[in-house]
C-alpha positions in Angstrom: -16.8 -14.1 35.6 -13.9 -14.6 36.0 -11.5 -12.1 34.9 -7.5 -12.8 33.7 -5.1 -11.0 36.0 -3.4 -8.0 35.0 -0.3 -7.1 34.7 2.3 -9.6 33.2 0.1 -12.4 32.0 1.0 -12.0 28.3 3.9 -13.4 26.3 5.4 -11.7 23.3 6.1 -13.4 20.6 8.3 -11.6 18.5 8.2 -13.3 15.3 4.5 -13.1 15.6 4.8 -9.9 15.7 6.9 -9.6 13.1 4.9 -11.6 10.8 1.8 -8.8 11.5 4.6 -5.7 10.8 5.0 -7.3 7.4 1.7 -8.3 7.0 0.5 -4.7 6.9 3.3 -3.4 5.1 2.3 -5.5 2.3 -1.7 -4.6 2.7 -0.4 -0.7 2.6 1.8 -1.3 -0.1 -1.5 -3.1 -2.1 -3.8 0.2 -1.1 -1.0 2.8 -2.6 -0.7 0.4 -5.7 -2.4 1.7 -8.9 -2.4 -2.2 -10.2 -5.0 -4.8 -9.5 -2.0 -6.7 -7.6 1.7 -6.5 -6.1 3.9 -7.9 -8.6 6.8 -10.3 -7.4 9.6 -7.8 -7.6 6.8 -5.0 -5.8 6.3 -8.0 -2.5 10.3 -8.3 -2.3 10.9 -4.5 -2.2 8.3 -3.9 0.5 9.4 -6.9 2.5 13.0 -6.4 1.4 14.1 -9.3 0.3 17.5 -9.8 -1.9 18.5 -12.6 -3.8 21.4 -14.6 -2.4 24.4 -13.5 -4.5 26.3 -16.6 -3.3 24.2 -19.0 -2.6 26.0 -22.4 -0.3 27.0 -25.5 -2.6 25.7 -28.9 -1.6 
């Protein structure tokens, strides 16, 4: 059996870690909610999504 060498071989993917953190926040919000599902507004609030007040013109 071969064992991977220890120390410094793991690659951290910061995007993946951020996505995992956001998923965790959604799970916590869903479990704390008294409703069956989170509304779109609740999800946006948890994910700190805001509408762009000045969308770019094409």
